[in-house]
N, C-alpha and C positions, 0 to 999 in steps of 0.2 A: 176616680175611678180610671184602670187599668185596664190598657188596650193590648192585646197581642192580634198584631197582623200576621195576615194569611200567610203563608210559607212560599206561596207558587205564585203571588201577586192576585191582587181580587179585578184587575182587568180581564185577565185569563178566561174568567167566567162571566163576561158582560157587565162586574159592577163598575160603576163611574164614581167619580169623585163626591160628586152630588149625593150619590145612593148611599154610600159610605157616610158622609155626614151625616143625612137622615135617619140612618141605622143609630149611629152615636147621639143624636142630638134626642130622638124619641126612646132608647135607651134611657137616656142623661134624665129624661120628663119623667119614668116608669117609675114605679116603687120594685120592679127586681132586682134580685141580688148579681143575678148571672144570666147572659145572654152568649149563646155557645151554637152559632149559625155556619150551618155544613154546604155548602156548593159543590158538589165534586168531589176533588181532591183538595180545594181550599176550604181553609176554616177560619171564623171569624169570634172572638172569645173577649166580649166584656166582661169586667167584674166590677162590683165595688170596692172600697177600701175593704181591709181584712176587722175584721170584726175585733173588738178591744175585750179581750178575753178565749177561752175555749170553746171550741163548737163542733157539734155531734152533725155529722153526716146521716141522715136517713135514705139508704138505698130502696130500689125498687125491688119486691119480692118476688114479682113475677113481671113477664113480658105482656104492655097491653097499655090502652086508655087510662090515660091520670084525669082523677080528679079530685080538686084540692077542697078539704072543707075548712080552713084556717086561714089568716092573712097574716101576709108580713107584719113584725110589730106585735102580734097577738101572744099572750103568755099560755104558756102551753103544761100541763103536767104530765108525769112519766105514766105512759098507758093510754091518755088521751087520743081519741080518733083523731087523724091529720088528713084524712083523705083515704080515697081507696083506687084501685086497677081494676079495671075490669077487663077480661081476656074470654076465650072460647069457654071456656072451664067456669065463671062465674067472677064474681065481687072478691078481691083479697083485700083488708082494711089493713091499711099505714097507720101503726102510732107511734106515740114519741117514746122514746126511747128511757128520757130522762126527762126531769123539772127543765125549763128555759123559756126562750123568746125565738119567737120563728124570726129568721135572721135574712131566710133566703128561700126563694121557689125557686128552684132548677127547673122544674118541665112546665111549660103554661097550662092552662087549666085545657081538658080535651085532648090532649097532645101525645102520642104514643113514646110510652115509656119503654126502656131495655133493662132487661134483669140487672139490677145492680148499677143504675143509674142513680146519681143522687138527684131525689126529689126535693127535698128540704133539707138547709142547715139551719141548725137551733145552738143560738148563743147560748149555755149551758149556763145553771145557774152555780154560782160559789158560794161556798157555807162559810165566809166572812162579810162577804155583802149584797147578798143577794143576787139578784143576775148582774153578770157581767157587763158593763156598757161603758 
């Protein structure tokens, strides 16, 4: 796990060392591949070790609330429904751009996603050895 500490200092937004420790511990025990926490001008970003092989990022197609239909570790095929983003105009389906395995879900279930925000990272299938793992 890599940790990018805030540039302005976590204590500047009221986070204590115990709070940071709890966030890191909770993330470590979760299945999440990425945590991007923003508190005012402070940003805390936690991520898992890099995937072994090429990874495709699946961006949010619109602004809205995100709902996932797959889980980390699940094998997906090109065109498969990964989830959706619901806006005031309706629901837009998010599909896999290619075959692979869900490596990370970057936006939590039911959370807001901005246009272009990464929703998933897919460990791409390679022709020589199947899924890169």
